[in-house]
Every structure is written in structure tokens, then in C-alpha cells.
N, C-alpha and C positions, 0 to 999 in steps of 0.2 A: 411588385413592381409593373409597367406594363409591360405587354411585347413589342406594340408602337404606339407613337408619340404623334402629333400632326403642329407642325411647328409654322405658325404665320408672321409672314413680315408685317410687319407695323410702322416700319420705321420708311423714310421718305426715298432712301436709297439700297441698290437691289446690294441681296447678302451672298457673297459668293464662300463655295466649302467645298472639300473633295470629300470622295464615298469611292471606296474602292478604285484608289487611283481615277478618278473619272471628276474632272471640274464642273461644277455644276452650279447655274445660279437661279437663286428666289428674288424674284422682280416685287417691289411694291405694291403689298394689299395682296399678295398671293399666301398659299398657306402649300405644304408639301408634307407627306406622308414617310416619317422616318423611324427606323427599328431604333430603340430605346439605345441599343449600346452606342451606336455611331452619335445617339441625343448625347449623352452622359461624355463620349470622349469628346466631343464639341464643347459640351456647357458646364458640366461637371455634374457626378451623380449627387444628389442633394442627400442621400439616405446615408450619407458615408459618416462614420464616426471617426473619433481618433479614440485609438488606443496608449497608456502607459509606450509600449513600445513599437505600437504601429499606429503611426499618424496618418492615416487612409485619409481623414477629409483636408488637411491641410496639404499633403501634396497632391491632392485632385485640384483643389484650389488652385495651388501655384500652375500645374499644365495648362488647366481650361484659359488661366490669363494669360499663358503663354503662347497659347494659340492667336491671340490678338495683340501680340507684340508688347505684352506690360514688363515692362524692368523696373525694379522698384528703387527708388532713387531718382529715377527720372522723370518721374509725371506722378502728378497729386494723384489718391485715388478720384477723387471729384473729377479731376480730367478726365479718366479713364473712364469711367460710369459715361460720359458724358458724350465719349464719341464712338463706345462699342455697338455693334446692331440692336435695334429696337425691336427683338423678336418673342413671341408668347408660344409656350408647349404646352398643350393640353393632349391631359390622355384620351386616346381614340375609343378607349369602351365607358368610360363616365364622363368625358366632357370635361371633366376637372381641370381647373389649369397648376400647371406644375411649375413649381419656383428652381429652376437650376442653380446650381453654384457661383455661375456668373454672376446673374444677379442676386442672390441672396447667400452672403458667404458665411453668414451668423445663423442660418436657418433661421427666422423669426416668424418667417409664416412655413411652415415646413408643420407645422400641428393641425394644420384644416385639411390635411390630406390625407384621402378614405384609399383603402388599398382596393382596387376592382377581385383580388382573389380572396379578401379578407373571409369570405362565406364561402369560398369552392369548395368543392369537395374530388377535385380530380386527383391522378395518381399522386404526379409532384407536390401538394400542396399536403394530402397526406402523410409521404416521408418526411415531409418538411415539420408537421407537427407531431411525429411519433421520432426523429430526431430532438427536435425541441425538450419533447417530454422525458426524454433516456437523459439528453443533456441536464433537465431540471433535476431527475434521481441521484445520476453521479456526483453533485453537487450538493445534495442534503447529505450523501453518505458519508465524502469529506469529510464535512463541516461534523457530524455526527463525531467521528472517528479523531477530529482535533480536538472535541473536548475534554477537559481534564476526567478520570475515572473518577466514578465514587467512591465516599471513603468507605472500608468493608469491613473497617475494625469495631468489635462490639456486636458487626453482624452474622458471625461465621454460624452455624449451628454445632450446639454442644451435645457431645453423645454422654449420656447418662447410666451410670455404672448403676444406678438404684432398678433399672427395668431386668424382668427374667431375662435370662441367657447373656446379656453381658459379662464377659470377664472383666473384673480387676483388673487396672495394668498391673504388670512387677516391677519391683521397683530393683532395682542395680544395687549391686553390691560394693562399698565403700570398705575404704581403707580405714584402721584405725590402731593408729600409733605402730603403723608401719607391718602390721600385721595381715595378709590378705586374706584368714582363713575367720577372723574373728569380726561378728556380725551384728548389727547395729539390732537392738530388743524389738524395734518396727518391721525389719525384714522379712519377707516372704521367706529366703534362706534361713533356717534354725537352726543347722546344721555344716561342718567343714564341709568341700569339695570331696576331699582327701584324709584319712587317716592312717599316717605314714607309720605309726604303731602298729596296727592292724595288719598292714602290709608286712612289714616286716616279720613279726614272730605266727605269719601264717603258715601253714601247713601245705607241702606242693600237694594237687590235686590229678588224677591222672584223667583219661577221655572220659570214661565211664561214670567221673564223679567222684569217687572213690577216692580220701585221704591216703597219702601214701609216707611211708614210716622210712626216713632218713636211715635209721640203724639196717635196715631189709636192703640197703642199695648196693647190694653183691648180686654180681652176674651168678646165676645158675650151676654154670658151670664148673666153679670155684668151690672145694669142697672148704665146707664149716672149719676143719680145725687146721689151713696152713698157715693160719696164723697173720695172713694177708690183711690190715687196714682198711678198709674203705677208701676206694679212688686212689690210694697206693700200690706200689709195688714192693716186694721184700726185699733190701739191698744184701748183694753178693759178694762175694772177695772174687779180684780179678784172678783170672789164668795163671800158674806159674810160669816162666820161660823156661824153655828147654834148653840143659846144656848141647 
């Protein structure tokens, strides 16, 4: 968008407007340099667009028509277009005519406009280009994340047990007829985990690893001829009561 535009009064009547709370008059056949923001507030920005939840262009058309006392239903659009001022707006840099919203609400002649900063390399333009590039990249990332992930079934790598150094997977022990120690013929575990018969008949083992004879389990200070069985005391009579 240009910074300044030249507004020419091609009508036969003078054009009266206000800028910074100052009343100004543009006689017929004369032109004036006007800031772009002021021209947009009076005649509407032709580059505005409507979004689903932000109808900027529609609101701007309503405001610029209200600047010239247009009320819907009170007069026809043809009558309104005949009584509004006949003004021409030109870009100060390129001299190209700009068709503002007041005279081109549908934007039919907007495609012919060429922005003067299209090939500019100033800091503001470069910043706008960087923001636009980042916005495009973010849009691509969002669209890629919303896509359906590919089907990876059948594409996962399979570990071969035929290769050297790769151990074969162990098989779990299964119950057979309620016996947890019975193994399947093809099971890795070919023997029961515990042998209760061997545990019940095994001899006790001392700390040094030698077997202990249960018959010799008698303290050394007890005489061998005392007749005291291993682990039990000899029964005795109760003492007589004194008379």
C-alpha cells in the first residue's frame, strides 16, 4: 500500500472533509496530497477481504457509505452513487489510479493494481517477507501432522535367530494337567524346578560343606553312657514331700 495518495476533485461541487479535527475544502478541479490512512477512513481500503469470522471488507463498506449519509432502505444504490462526490485517487509513487471501496465495493478493478513496494528491499518489506515465509512453513507443518500416518504393519524389521550371536527366544513353562512341574516336550526347561524328594532326604551340611550325621547330634559335654536320647532329657521322679 502507498504512504500517500493524490485525491483529485473531478466534480462540479466542492468536496468538504475533516482531517485532525480541521475542516478542509477541496475545490472542483483541484487535487490534494492525502495520507493513505485518511483516504481509507474516508473512502474505504480496497485491499480488505472478508474472513469467515472477520468481515473486514463488509464493515469498511458500511462505514465509508455512512460517511456520506447512506442508509439502507432509504434510497437506492444508483441514487447514492449519483450524489456522492466524483473523486479520483492516484498513487503518489506510481501515478496509478486506485479504486476505493466507495466506488468499487465488489473489487472488480482491483486486479489491475501493482504495489509500488513489490520489489522493494527496505527493512519493513524484508520483515514482511520473512513473516510470510514462516507462516507458510507453519501451515505446511500443520497440514503434514493432520495427515493419516502410514500403515506400518508388515514393514517392521524382523530379527532373525539364524544369525550368529543371536540367542533363541526362551519358551514359557505351561501347565499340563494341573502339574506346574510337567514340561512340554519342546520346552527349554527339561527338568522340574524343584525336587521335593531329594530335599526331604538330604543330609544336613555344615558351614564347611561336610555332611552332618544326625546320630552324632549330641553335645560334647554330655557322657555317652548317660542314656539321654538325642534332643530330649531323661525323665525324673518328683521330690518327696517332707513330713
